[in-house]
mmCIF entry with sequence, helices, sheets and N, C-alpha, C, O atoms, coordinates in Angstrom:
data_MODEL
# 
_entry.id   MODEL 
# 
_entity.id                         1 
_entity.type                       polymer 
_entity.pdbx_number_of_molecules   1 
# 
_entity_poly.entity_id                      1 
_entity_poly.type                           'polypeptide(L)' 
_entity_poly.nstd_linkage                   no 
_entity_poly.nstd_monomer                   no 
_entity_poly.pdbx_seq_one_letter_code       
;(UNK)(UNK)(UNK)(UNK)(UNK)(UNK)(UNK)(UNK)(UNK)(UNK)(UNK)(UNK)(UNK)(UNK)(UNK)(UNK)
(UNK)(UNK)(UNK)(UNK)(UNK)(UNK)(UNK)(UNK)(UNK)(UNK)(UNK)(UNK)(UNK)(UNK)(UNK)(UNK)
(UNK)(UNK)(UNK)(UNK)(UNK)(UNK)(UNK)(UNK)(UNK)(UNK)(UNK)(UNK)(UNK)(UNK)(UNK)(UNK)
(UNK)(UNK)
;
_entity_poly.pdbx_seq_one_letter_code_can   XXXXXXXXXXXXXXXXXXXXXXXXXXXXXXXXXXXXXXXXXXXXXXXXXX 
_entity_poly.pdbx_strand_id                 A 
# 
loop_
_entity_poly_seq.entity_id 
_entity_poly_seq.num 
_entity_poly_seq.mon_id 
_entity_poly_seq.hetero 
1 1  UNK n 
1 2  UNK n 
1 3  UNK n 
1 4  UNK n 
1 5  UNK n 
1 6  UNK n 
1 7  UNK n 
1 8  UNK n 
1 9  UNK n 
1 10 UNK n 
1 11 UNK n 
1 12 UNK n 
1 13 UNK n 
1 14 UNK n 
1 15 UNK n 
1 16 UNK n 
1 17 UNK n 
1 18 UNK n 
1 19 UNK n 
1 20 UNK n 
1 21 UNK n 
1 22 UNK n 
1 23 UNK n 
1 24 UNK n 
1 25 UNK n 
1 26 UNK n 
1 27 UNK n 
1 28 UNK n 
1 29 UNK n 
1 30 UNK n 
1 31 UNK n 
1 32 UNK n 
1 33 UNK n 
1 34 UNK n 
1 35 UNK n 
1 36 UNK n 
1 37 UNK n 
1 38 UNK n 
1 39 UNK n 
1 40 UNK n 
1 41 UNK n 
1 42 UNK n 
1 43 UNK n 
1 44 UNK n 
1 45 UNK n 
1 46 UNK n 
1 47 UNK n 
1 48 UNK n 
1 49 UNK n 
1 50 UNK n 
# 
_struct_asym.id          A 
_struct_asym.entity_id   1 
# 
_struct_conf.conf_type_id            HELX_P 
_struct_conf.id                      HELX_P1 
_struct_conf.pdbx_PDB_helix_id       AA1 
_struct_conf.beg_label_comp_id       UNK 
_struct_conf.beg_label_asym_id       A 
_struct_conf.beg_label_seq_id        24 
_struct_conf.pdbx_beg_PDB_ins_code   ? 
_struct_conf.end_label_comp_id       UNK 
_struct_conf.end_label_asym_id       A 
_struct_conf.end_label_seq_id        26 
_struct_conf.pdbx_end_PDB_ins_code   ? 
_struct_conf.beg_auth_comp_id        UNK 
_struct_conf.beg_auth_asym_id        A 
_struct_conf.beg_auth_seq_id         24 
_struct_conf.end_auth_comp_id        UNK 
_struct_conf.end_auth_asym_id        A 
_struct_conf.end_auth_seq_id         26 
_struct_conf.pdbx_PDB_helix_class    5 
_struct_conf.details                 ? 
_struct_conf.pdbx_PDB_helix_length   3 
# 
_struct_conf_type.id          HELX_P 
_struct_conf_type.criteria    ? 
_struct_conf_type.reference   ? 
# 
_struct_sheet.id               AA1 
_struct_sheet.type             ? 
_struct_sheet.number_strands   2 
_struct_sheet.details          ? 
# 
_struct_sheet_order.sheet_id     AA1 
_struct_sheet_order.range_id_1   1 
_struct_sheet_order.range_id_2   2 
_struct_sheet_order.offset       ? 
_struct_sheet_order.sense        anti-parallel 
# 
loop_
_struct_sheet_range.sheet_id 
_struct_sheet_range.id 
_struct_sheet_range.beg_label_comp_id 
_struct_sheet_range.beg_label_asym_id 
_struct_sheet_range.beg_label_seq_id 
_struct_sheet_range.pdbx_beg_PDB_ins_code 
_struct_sheet_range.end_label_comp_id 
_struct_sheet_range.end_label_asym_id 
_struct_sheet_range.end_label_seq_id 
_struct_sheet_range.pdbx_end_PDB_ins_code 
_struct_sheet_range.beg_auth_comp_id 
_struct_sheet_range.beg_auth_asym_id 
_struct_sheet_range.beg_auth_seq_id 
_struct_sheet_range.end_auth_comp_id 
_struct_sheet_range.end_auth_asym_id 
_struct_sheet_range.end_auth_seq_id 
AA1 1 UNK A 12 ? UNK A 14 ? UNK A 12 UNK A 14 
AA1 2 UNK A 17 ? UNK A 19 ? UNK A 17 UNK A 19 
# 
loop_
_atom_site.group_PDB 
_atom_site.id 
_atom_site.type_symbol 
_atom_site.label_atom_id 
_atom_site.label_alt_id 
_atom_site.label_comp_id 
_atom_site.label_asym_id 
_atom_site.label_entity_id 
_atom_site.label_seq_id 
_atom_site.pdbx_PDB_ins_code 
_atom_site.Cartn_x 
_atom_site.Cartn_y 
_atom_site.Cartn_z 
_atom_site.occupancy 
_atom_site.B_iso_or_equiv 
_atom_site.pdbx_formal_charge 
_atom_site.auth_seq_id 
_atom_site.auth_comp_id 
_atom_site.auth_asym_id 
_atom_site.auth_atom_id 
_atom_site.pdbx_PDB_model_num 
ATOM 1   N N  . UNK A 1 1  ? 22.963  -191.624 60.233 1.00 0.00 ? 1  UNK A N  1 
ATOM 2   C CA . UNK A 1 1  ? 21.768  -191.498 61.036 1.00 0.00 ? 1  UNK A CA 1 
ATOM 3   C C  . UNK A 1 1  ? 20.609  -192.204 60.342 1.00 0.00 ? 1  UNK A C  1 
ATOM 4   O O  . UNK A 1 1  ? 20.275  -191.875 59.204 1.00 0.00 ? 1  UNK A O  1 
ATOM 5   N N  . UNK A 1 2  ? 20.008  -193.151 61.004 1.00 0.00 ? 2  UNK A N  1 
ATOM 6   C CA . UNK A 1 2  ? 18.907  -193.903 60.416 1.00 0.00 ? 2  UNK A CA 1 
ATOM 7   C C  . UNK A 1 2  ? 17.593  -193.197 60.702 1.00 0.00 ? 2  UNK A C  1 
ATOM 8   O O  . UNK A 1 2  ? 17.321  -192.811 61.839 1.00 0.00 ? 2  UNK A O  1 
ATOM 9   N N  . UNK A 1 3  ? 16.774  -193.031 59.661 1.00 0.00 ? 3  UNK A N  1 
ATOM 10  C CA . UNK A 1 3  ? 15.448  -192.427 59.795 1.00 0.00 ? 3  UNK A CA 1 
ATOM 11  C C  . UNK A 1 3  ? 14.422  -193.447 59.348 1.00 0.00 ? 3  UNK A C  1 
ATOM 12  O O  . UNK A 1 3  ? 14.671  -194.207 58.412 1.00 0.00 ? 3  UNK A O  1 
ATOM 13  N N  . UNK A 1 4  ? 13.279  -193.476 59.998 1.00 0.00 ? 4  UNK A N  1 
ATOM 14  C CA . UNK A 1 4  ? 12.221  -194.428 59.670 1.00 0.00 ? 4  UNK A CA 1 
ATOM 15  C C  . UNK A 1 4  ? 10.935  -193.690 59.323 1.00 0.00 ? 4  UNK A C  1 
ATOM 16  O O  . UNK A 1 4  ? 10.579  -192.695 59.956 1.00 0.00 ? 4  UNK A O  1 
ATOM 17  N N  . UNK A 1 5  ? 10.250  -194.196 58.309 1.00 0.00 ? 5  UNK A N  1 
ATOM 18  C CA . UNK A 1 5  ? 8.968   -193.639 57.887 1.00 0.00 ? 5  UNK A CA 1 
ATOM 19  C C  . UNK A 1 5  ? 8.014   -194.804 57.678 1.00 0.00 ? 5  UNK A C  1 
ATOM 20  O O  . UNK A 1 5  ? 8.421   -195.862 57.198 1.00 0.00 ? 5  UNK A O  1 
ATOM 21  N N  . UNK A 1 6  ? 6.765   -194.620 58.029 1.00 0.00 ? 6  UNK A N  1 
ATOM 22  C CA . UNK A 1 6  ? 5.724   -195.599 57.741 1.00 0.00 ? 6  UNK A CA 1 
ATOM 23  C C  . UNK A 1 6  ? 4.722   -194.938 56.807 1.00 0.00 ? 6  UNK A C  1 
ATOM 24  O O  . UNK A 1 6  ? 4.171   -193.882 57.120 1.00 0.00 ? 6  UNK A O  1 
ATOM 25  N N  . UNK A 1 7  ? 4.488   -195.567 55.653 1.00 0.00 ? 7  UNK A N  1 
ATOM 26  C CA . UNK A 1 7  ? 3.578   -195.032 54.652 1.00 0.00 ? 7  UNK A CA 1 
ATOM 27  C C  . UNK A 1 7  ? 2.593   -196.137 54.294 1.00 0.00 ? 7  UNK A C  1 
ATOM 28  O O  . UNK A 1 7  ? 3.002   -197.265 54.021 1.00 0.00 ? 7  UNK A O  1 
ATOM 29  N N  . UNK A 1 8  ? 1.310   -195.828 54.293 1.00 0.00 ? 8  UNK A N  1 
ATOM 30  C CA . UNK A 1 8  ? 0.289   -196.779 53.852 1.00 0.00 ? 8  UNK A CA 1 
ATOM 31  C C  . UNK A 1 8  ? -0.154  -196.346 52.462 1.00 0.00 ? 8  UNK A C  1 
ATOM 32  O O  . UNK A 1 8  ? -0.635  -195.227 52.280 1.00 0.00 ? 8  UNK A O  1 
ATOM 33  N N  . UNK A 1 9  ? 0.008   -197.232 51.476 1.00 0.00 ? 9  UNK A N  1 
ATOM 34  C CA . UNK A 1 9  ? -0.264  -196.890 50.083 1.00 0.00 ? 9  UNK A CA 1 
ATOM 35  C C  . UNK A 1 9  ? -1.039  -197.988 49.385 1.00 0.00 ? 9  UNK A C  1 
ATOM 36  O O  . UNK A 1 9  ? -0.969  -199.153 49.775 1.00 0.00 ? 9  UNK A O  1 
ATOM 37  N N  . UNK A 1 10 ? -1.786  -197.613 48.341 1.00 0.00 ? 10 UNK A N  1 
ATOM 38  C CA . UNK A 1 10 ? -2.359  -198.590 47.425 1.00 0.00 ? 10 UNK A CA 1 
ATOM 39  C C  . UNK A 1 10 ? -1.312  -198.857 46.350 1.00 0.00 ? 10 UNK A C  1 
ATOM 40  O O  . UNK A 1 10 ? -0.557  -197.961 45.972 1.00 0.00 ? 10 UNK A O  1 
ATOM 41  N N  . UNK A 1 11 ? -1.273  -200.071 45.871 1.00 0.00 ? 11 UNK A N  1 
ATOM 42  C CA . UNK A 1 11 ? -0.382  -200.425 44.773 1.00 0.00 ? 11 UNK A CA 1 
ATOM 43  C C  . UNK A 1 11 ? -0.983  -199.859 43.483 1.00 0.00 ? 11 UNK A C  1 
ATOM 44  O O  . UNK A 1 11 ? -2.160  -200.082 43.197 1.00 0.00 ? 11 UNK A O  1 
ATOM 45  N N  . UNK A 1 12 ? -0.194  -199.141 42.720 1.00 0.00 ? 12 UNK A N  1 
ATOM 46  C CA . UNK A 1 12 ? -0.649  -198.565 41.454 1.00 0.00 ? 12 UNK A CA 1 
ATOM 47  C C  . UNK A 1 12 ? -0.243  -199.493 40.308 1.00 0.00 ? 12 UNK A C  1 
ATOM 48  O O  . UNK A 1 12 ? 0.618   -200.357 40.473 1.00 0.00 ? 12 UNK A O  1 
ATOM 49  N N  . UNK A 1 13 ? -0.864  -199.308 39.160 1.00 0.00 ? 13 UNK A N  1 
ATOM 50  C CA . UNK A 1 13 ? -0.547  -200.102 37.976 1.00 0.00 ? 13 UNK A CA 1 
ATOM 51  C C  . UNK A 1 13 ? 0.087   -199.187 36.945 1.00 0.00 ? 13 UNK A C  1 
ATOM 52  O O  . UNK A 1 13 ? -0.422  -198.104 36.661 1.00 0.00 ? 13 UNK A O  1 
ATOM 53  N N  . UNK A 1 14 ? 1.210   -199.637 36.386 1.00 0.00 ? 14 UNK A N  1 
ATOM 54  C CA . UNK A 1 14 ? 1.906   -198.889 35.336 1.00 0.00 ? 14 UNK A CA 1 
ATOM 55  C C  . UNK A 1 14 ? 2.225   -199.885 34.234 1.00 0.00 ? 14 UNK A C  1 
ATOM 56  O O  . UNK A 1 14 ? 3.242   -200.576 34.290 1.00 0.00 ? 14 UNK A O  1 
ATOM 57  N N  . UNK A 1 15 ? 1.352   -199.959 33.228 1.00 0.00 ? 15 UNK A N  1 
ATOM 58  C CA . UNK A 1 15 ? 1.496   -200.985 32.195 1.00 0.00 ? 15 UNK A CA 1 
ATOM 59  C C  . UNK A 1 15 ? 1.279   -202.353 32.812 1.00 0.00 ? 15 UNK A C  1 
ATOM 60  O O  . UNK A 1 15 ? 0.257   -202.597 33.454 1.00 0.00 ? 15 UNK A O  1 
ATOM 61  N N  . UNK A 1 16 ? 2.231   -203.237 32.621 1.00 0.00 ? 16 UNK A N  1 
ATOM 62  C CA . UNK A 1 16 ? 2.147   -204.585 33.200 1.00 0.00 ? 16 UNK A CA 1 
ATOM 63  C C  . UNK A 1 16 ? 2.771   -204.665 34.587 1.00 0.00 ? 16 UNK A C  1 
ATOM 64  O O  . UNK A 1 16 ? 2.717   -205.716 35.224 1.00 0.00 ? 16 UNK A O  1 
ATOM 65  N N  . UNK A 1 17 ? 3.361   -203.573 35.064 1.00 0.00 ? 17 UNK A N  1 
ATOM 66  C CA . UNK A 1 17 ? 4.039   -203.578 36.354 1.00 0.00 ? 17 UNK A CA 1 
ATOM 67  C C  . UNK A 1 17 ? 3.173   -202.958 37.430 1.00 0.00 ? 17 UNK A C  1 
ATOM 68  O O  . UNK A 1 17 ? 2.270   -202.172 37.144 1.00 0.00 ? 17 UNK A O  1 
ATOM 69  N N  . UNK A 1 18 ? 3.456   -203.317 38.665 1.00 0.00 ? 18 UNK A N  1 
ATOM 70  C CA . UNK A 1 18 ? 2.808   -202.712 39.829 1.00 0.00 ? 18 UNK A CA 1 
ATOM 71  C C  . UNK A 1 18 ? 3.840   -201.836 40.514 1.00 0.00 ? 18 UNK A C  1 
ATOM 72  O O  . UNK A 1 18 ? 5.003   -202.223 40.625 1.00 0.00 ? 18 UNK A O  1 
ATOM 73  N N  . UNK A 1 19 ? 3.433   -200.664 40.974 1.00 0.00 ? 19 UNK A N  1 
ATOM 74  C CA . UNK A 1 19 ? 4.381   -199.715 41.560 1.00 0.00 ? 19 UNK A CA 1 
ATOM 75  C C  . UNK A 1 19 ? 3.839   -199.151 42.868 1.00 0.00 ? 19 UNK A C  1 
ATOM 76  O O  . UNK A 1 19 ? 2.633   -199.132 43.113 1.00 0.00 ? 19 UNK A O  1 
ATOM 77  N N  . UNK A 1 20 ? 4.758   -198.700 43.687 1.00 0.00 ? 20 UNK A N  1 
ATOM 78  C CA . UNK A 1 20 ? 4.420   -197.945 44.891 1.00 0.00 ? 20 UNK A CA 1 
ATOM 79  C C  . UNK A 1 20 ? 5.011   -196.555 44.692 1.00 0.00 ? 20 UNK A C  1 
ATOM 80  O O  . UNK A 1 20 ? 6.217   -196.413 44.490 1.00 0.00 ? 20 UNK A O  1 
ATOM 81  N N  . UNK A 1 21 ? 4.175   -195.546 44.747 1.00 0.00 ? 21 UNK A N  1 
ATOM 82  C CA . UNK A 1 21 ? 4.619   -194.169 44.533 1.00 0.00 ? 21 UNK A CA 1 
ATOM 83  C C  . UNK A 1 21 ? 5.010   -193.573 45.879 1.00 0.00 ? 21 UNK A C  1 
ATOM 84  O O  . UNK A 1 21 ? 4.241   -193.619 46.839 1.00 0.00 ? 21 UNK A O  1 
ATOM 85  N N  . UNK A 1 22 ? 6.213   -193.014 45.934 1.00 0.00 ? 22 UNK A N  1 
ATOM 86  C CA . UNK A 1 22 ? 6.711   -192.394 47.159 1.00 0.00 ? 22 UNK A CA 1 
ATOM 87  C C  . UNK A 1 22 ? 6.178   -190.960 47.231 1.00 0.00 ? 22 UNK A C  1 
ATOM 88  O O  . UNK A 1 22 ? 6.295   -190.220 46.254 1.00 0.00 ? 22 UNK A O  1 
ATOM 89  N N  . UNK A 1 23 ? 5.601   -190.554 48.357 1.00 0.00 ? 23 UNK A N  1 
ATOM 90  C CA . UNK A 1 23 ? 5.062   -189.198 48.473 1.00 0.00 ? 23 UNK A CA 1 
ATOM 91  C C  . UNK A 1 23 ? 6.137   -188.125 48.249 1.00 0.00 ? 23 UNK A C  1 
ATOM 92  O O  . UNK A 1 23 ? 7.303   -188.305 48.602 1.00 0.00 ? 23 UNK A O  1 
ATOM 93  N N  . UNK A 1 24 ? 5.712   -187.016 47.657 1.00 0.00 ? 24 UNK A N  1 
ATOM 94  C CA . UNK A 1 24 ? 6.659   -185.960 47.293 1.00 0.00 ? 24 UNK A CA 1 
ATOM 95  C C  . UNK A 1 24 ? 7.331   -185.313 48.501 1.00 0.00 ? 24 UNK A C  1 
ATOM 96  O O  . UNK A 1 24 ? 8.417   -184.751 48.361 1.00 0.00 ? 24 UNK A O  1 
ATOM 97  N N  . UNK A 1 25 ? 6.718   -185.374 49.684 1.00 0.00 ? 25 UNK A N  1 
ATOM 98  C CA . UNK A 1 25 ? 7.358   -184.746 50.842 1.00 0.00 ? 25 UNK A CA 1 
ATOM 99  C C  . UNK A 1 25 ? 8.636   -185.468 51.253 1.00 0.00 ? 25 UNK A C  1 
ATOM 100 O O  . UNK A 1 25 ? 9.408   -184.943 52.056 1.00 0.00 ? 25 UNK A O  1 
ATOM 101 N N  . UNK A 1 26 ? 8.870   -186.663 50.715 1.00 0.00 ? 26 UNK A N  1 
ATOM 102 C CA . UNK A 1 26 ? 10.105  -187.398 51.017 1.00 0.00 ? 26 UNK A CA 1 
ATOM 103 C C  . UNK A 1 26 ? 11.174  -187.220 49.941 1.00 0.00 ? 26 UNK A C  1 
ATOM 104 O O  . UNK A 1 26 ? 12.243  -187.822 50.045 1.00 0.00 ? 26 UNK A O  1 
ATOM 105 N N  . UNK A 1 27 ? 10.920  -186.420 48.922 1.00 0.00 ? 27 UNK A N  1 
ATOM 106 C CA . UNK A 1 27 ? 11.875  -186.310 47.813 1.00 0.00 ? 27 UNK A CA 1 
ATOM 107 C C  . UNK A 1 27 ? 13.241  -185.799 48.254 1.00 0.00 ? 27 UNK A C  1 
ATOM 108 O O  . UNK A 1 27 ? 14.251  -186.194 47.672 1.00 0.00 ? 27 UNK A O  1 
ATOM 109 N N  . UNK A 1 28 ? 13.305  -184.940 49.256 1.00 0.00 ? 28 UNK A N  1 
ATOM 110 C CA . UNK A 1 28 ? 14.602  -184.464 49.730 1.00 0.00 ? 28 UNK A CA 1 
ATOM 111 C C  . UNK A 1 28 ? 15.301  -185.485 50.623 1.00 0.00 ? 28 UNK A C  1 
ATOM 112 O O  . UNK A 1 28 ? 16.525  -185.465 50.753 1.00 0.00 ? 28 UNK A O  1 
ATOM 113 N N  . UNK A 1 29 ? 14.529  -186.371 51.236 1.00 0.00 ? 29 UNK A N  1 
ATOM 114 C CA . UNK A 1 29 ? 15.094  -187.421 52.095 1.00 0.00 ? 29 UNK A CA 1 
ATOM 115 C C  . UNK A 1 29 ? 15.576  -188.623 51.284 1.00 0.00 ? 29 UNK A C  1 
ATOM 116 O O  . UNK A 1 29 ? 16.544  -189.282 51.662 1.00 0.00 ? 29 UNK A O  1 
ATOM 117 N N  . UNK A 1 30 ? 14.901  -188.906 50.173 1.00 0.00 ? 30 UNK A N  1 
ATOM 118 C CA . UNK A 1 30 ? 15.191  -190.105 49.379 1.00 0.00 ? 30 UNK A CA 1 
ATOM 119 C C  . UNK A 1 30 ? 15.747  -189.712 48.019 1.00 0.00 ? 30 UNK A C  1 
ATOM 120 O O  . UNK A 1 30 ? 15.082  -189.855 46.993 1.00 0.00 ? 30 UNK A O  1 
ATOM 121 N N  . UNK A 1 31 ? 16.955  -189.224 48.031 1.00 0.00 ? 31 UNK A N  1 
ATOM 122 C CA . UNK A 1 31 ? 17.610  -188.806 46.799 1.00 0.00 ? 31 UNK A CA 1 
ATOM 123 C C  . UNK A 1 31 ? 18.017  -190.028 45.977 1.00 0.00 ? 31 UNK A C  1 
ATOM 124 O O  . UNK A 1 31 ? 18.161  -191.116 46.533 1.00 0.00 ? 31 UNK A O  1 
ATOM 125 N N  . UNK A 1 32 ? 18.205  -189.869 44.659 1.00 0.00 ? 32 UNK A N  1 
ATOM 126 C CA . UNK A 1 32 ? 18.676  -190.984 43.843 1.00 0.00 ? 32 UNK A CA 1 
ATOM 127 C C  . UNK A 1 32 ? 19.953  -191.598 44.428 1.00 0.00 ? 32 UNK A C  1 
ATOM 128 O O  . UNK A 1 32 ? 20.806  -190.889 44.964 1.00 0.00 ? 32 UNK A O  1 
ATOM 129 N N  . UNK A 1 33 ? 20.066  -192.893 44.319 1.00 0.00 ? 33 UNK A N  1 
ATOM 130 C CA . UNK A 1 33 ? 21.177  -193.711 44.814 1.00 0.00 ? 33 UNK A CA 1 
ATOM 131 C C  . UNK A 1 33 ? 21.135  -193.941 46.326 1.00 0.00 ? 33 UNK A C  1 
ATOM 132 O O  . UNK A 1 33 ? 22.028  -194.584 46.876 1.00 0.00 ? 33 UNK A O  1 
ATOM 133 N N  . UNK A 1 34 ? 20.106  -193.422 47.002 1.00 0.00 ? 34 UNK A N  1 
ATOM 134 C CA . UNK A 1 34 ? 19.926  -193.719 48.422 1.00 0.00 ? 34 UNK A CA 1 
ATOM 135 C C  . UNK A 1 34 ? 19.466  -195.167 48.544 1.00 0.00 ? 34 UNK A C  1 
ATOM 136 O O  . UNK A 1 34 ? 18.581  -195.601 47.807 1.00 0.00 ? 34 UNK A O  1 
ATOM 137 N N  . UNK A 1 35 ? 20.051  -195.906 49.454 1.00 0.00 ? 35 UNK A N  1 
ATOM 138 C CA . UNK A 1 35 ? 19.675  -197.302 49.659 1.00 0.00 ? 35 UNK A CA 1 
ATOM 139 C C  . UNK A 1 35 ? 18.651  -197.354 50.796 1.00 0.00 ? 35 UNK A C  1 
ATOM 140 O O  . UNK A 1 35 ? 18.892  -196.824 51.880 1.00 0.00 ? 35 UNK A O  1 
ATOM 141 N N  . UNK A 1 36 ? 17.507  -197.998 50.540 1.00 0.00 ? 36 UNK A N  1 
ATOM 142 C CA . UNK A 1 36 ? 16.456  -198.122 51.542 1.00 0.00 ? 36 UNK A CA 1 
ATOM 143 C C  . UNK A 1 36 ? 16.029  -199.579 51.656 1.00 0.00 ? 36 UNK A C  1 
ATOM 144 O O  . UNK A 1 36 ? 16.240  -200.372 50.738 1.00 0.00 ? 36 UNK A O  1 
ATOM 145 N N  . UNK A 1 37 ? 15.436  -199.920 52.775 1.00 0.00 ? 37 UNK A N  1 
ATOM 146 C CA . UNK A 1 37 ? 14.847  -201.247 52.962 1.00 0.00 ? 37 UNK A CA 1 
ATOM 147 C C  . UNK A 1 37 ? 13.341  -201.077 52.886 1.00 0.00 ? 37 UNK A C  1 
ATOM 148 O O  . UNK A 1 37 ? 12.772  -200.225 53.569 1.00 0.00 ? 37 UNK A O  1 
ATOM 149 N N  . UNK A 1 38 ? 12.695  -201.886 52.058 1.00 0.00 ? 38 UNK A N  1 
ATOM 150 C CA . UNK A 1 38 ? 11.243  -201.806 51.887 1.00 0.00 ? 38 UNK A CA 1 
ATOM 151 C C  . UNK A 1 38 ? 10.632  -203.108 52.402 1.00 0.00 ? 38 UNK A C  1 
ATOM 152 O O  . UNK A 1 38 ? 11.008  -204.195 51.964 1.00 0.00 ? 38 UNK A O  1 
ATOM 153 N N  . UNK A 1 39 ? 9.699   -202.990 53.324 1.00 0.00 ? 39 UNK A N  1 
ATOM 154 C CA . UNK A 1 39 ? 8.958   -204.147 53.826 1.00 0.00 ? 39 UNK A CA 1 
ATOM 155 C C  . UNK A 1 39 ? 7.508   -203.965 53.417 1.00 0.00 ? 39 UNK A C  1 
ATOM 156 O O  . UNK A 1 39 ? 6.958   -202.869 53.521 1.00 0.00 ? 39 UNK A O  1 
ATOM 157 N N  . UNK A 1 40 ? 6.897   -205.036 52.956 1.00 0.00 ? 40 UNK A N  1 
ATOM 158 C CA . UNK A 1 40 ? 5.511   -204.949 52.508 1.00 0.00 ? 40 UNK A CA 1 
ATOM 159 C C  . UNK A 1 40 ? 4.645   -205.835 53.390 1.00 0.00 ? 40 UNK A C  1 
ATOM 160 O O  . UNK A 1 40 ? 4.841   -207.049 53.449 1.00 0.00 ? 40 UNK A O  1 
ATOM 161 N N  . UNK A 1 41 ? 3.689   -205.223 54.071 1.00 0.00 ? 41 UNK A N  1 
ATOM 162 C CA . UNK A 1 41 ? 2.693   -205.931 54.864 1.00 0.00 ? 41 UNK A CA 1 
ATOM 163 C C  . UNK A 1 41 ? 1.350   -205.716 54.181 1.00 0.00 ? 41 UNK A C  1 
ATOM 164 O O  . UNK A 1 41 ? 0.885   -204.580 54.079 1.00 0.00 ? 41 UNK A O  1 
ATOM 165 N N  . UNK A 1 42 ? 0.714   -206.799 53.710 1.00 0.00 ? 42 UNK A N  1 
ATOM 166 C CA . UNK A 1 42 ? -0.577  -206.677 53.034 1.00 0.00 ? 42 UNK A CA 1 
ATOM 167 C C  . UNK A 1 42 ? -1.639  -206.457 54.101 1.00 0.00 ? 42 UNK A C  1 
ATOM 168 O O  . UNK A 1 42 ? -1.840  -207.299 54.977 1.00 0.00 ? 42 UNK A O  1 
ATOM 169 N N  . UNK A 1 43 ? -2.316  -205.317 54.018 1.00 0.00 ? 43 UNK A N  1 
ATOM 170 C CA . UNK A 1 43 ? -3.352  -204.961 54.985 1.00 0.00 ? 43 UNK A CA 1 
ATOM 171 C C  . UNK A 1 43 ? -4.722  -205.410 54.499 1.00 0.00 ? 43 UNK A C  1 
ATOM 172 O O  . UNK A 1 43 ? -5.541  -205.887 55.284 1.00 0.00 ? 43 UNK A O  1 
ATOM 173 N N  . UNK A 1 44 ? -4.968  -205.255 53.191 1.00 0.00 ? 44 UNK A N  1 
ATOM 174 C CA . UNK A 1 44 ? -6.249  -205.644 52.600 1.00 0.00 ? 44 UNK A CA 1 
ATOM 175 C C  . UNK A 1 44 ? -6.008  -206.122 51.179 1.00 0.00 ? 44 UNK A C  1 
ATOM 176 O O  . UNK A 1 44 ? -5.384  -205.420 50.383 1.00 0.00 ? 44 UNK A O  1 
ATOM 177 N N  . UNK A 1 45 ? -6.500  -207.314 50.857 1.00 0.00 ? 45 UNK A N  1 
ATOM 178 C CA . UNK A 1 45 ? -6.386  -207.850 49.499 1.00 0.00 ? 45 UNK A CA 1 
ATOM 179 C C  . UNK A 1 45 ? -7.279  -207.076 48.561 1.00 0.00 ? 45 UNK A C  1 
ATOM 180 O O  . UNK A 1 45 ? -8.375  -206.667 48.946 1.00 0.00 ? 45 UNK A O  1 
ATOM 181 N N  . UNK A 1 46 ? -6.833  -206.868 47.339 1.00 0.00 ? 46 UNK A N  1 
ATOM 182 C CA . UNK A 1 46 ? -7.642  -206.216 46.322 1.00 0.00 ? 46 UNK A CA 1 
ATOM 183 C C  . UNK A 1 46 ? -8.637  -207.218 45.746 1.00 0.00 ? 46 UNK A C  1 
ATOM 184 O O  . UNK A 1 46 ? -8.374  -208.420 45.710 1.00 0.00 ? 46 UNK A O  1 
ATOM 185 N N  . UNK A 1 47 ? -9.771  -206.713 45.302 1.00 0.00 ? 47 UNK A N  1 
ATOM 186 C CA . UNK A 1 47 ? -10.761 -207.545 44.615 1.00 0.00 ? 47 UNK A CA 1 
ATOM 187 C C  . UNK A 1 47 ? -10.267 -207.790 43.193 1.00 0.00 ? 47 UNK A C  1 
ATOM 188 O O  . UNK A 1 47 ? -9.520  -206.975 42.653 1.00 0.00 ? 47 UNK A O  1 
ATOM 189 N N  . UNK A 1 48 ? -10.670 -208.894 42.580 1.00 0.00 ? 48 UNK A N  1 
ATOM 190 C CA . UNK A 1 48 ? -10.331 -209.157 41.178 1.00 0.00 ? 48 UNK A CA 1 
ATOM 191 C C  . UNK A 1 48 ? -10.963 -208.104 40.291 1.00 0.00 ? 48 UNK A C  1 
ATOM 192 O O  . UNK A 1 48 ? -12.115 -207.723 40.496 1.00 0.00 ? 48 UNK A O  1 
ATOM 193 N N  . UNK A 1 49 ? -10.204 -207.623 39.289 1.00 0.00 ? 49 UNK A N  1 
ATOM 194 C CA . UNK A 1 49 ? -10.690 -206.590 38.371 1.00 0.00 ? 49 UNK A CA 1 
ATOM 195 C C  . UNK A 1 49 ? -11.294 -207.234 37.126 1.00 0.00 ? 49 UNK A C  1 
ATOM 196 O O  . UNK A 1 49 ? -10.759 -207.053 36.032 1.00 0.00 ? 49 UNK A O  1 
ATOM 197 N N  . UNK A 1 50 ? -12.351 -207.953 37.254 1.00 0.00 ? 50 UNK A N  1 
ATOM 198 C CA . UNK A 1 50 ? -12.972 -208.615 36.092 1.00 0.00 ? 50 UNK A CA 1 
ATOM 199 C C  . UNK A 1 50 ? -14.278 -208.031 35.757 1.00 0.00 ? 50 UNK A C  1 
ATOM 200 O O  . UNK A 1 50 ? -14.927 -208.473 34.808 1.00 0.00 ? 50 UNK A O  1 
# 
């Protein structure tokens, strides 16, 4: 059974990497080893952090 979710998130920074944090309410739906498709649509560009 295919389930779809739409989440709007800011990209977080973790050291030199950028991450997307999955909301905790999906933890039971997205168990480890679950295969998902992630599509990224940029809604708003970030300003330079200088």
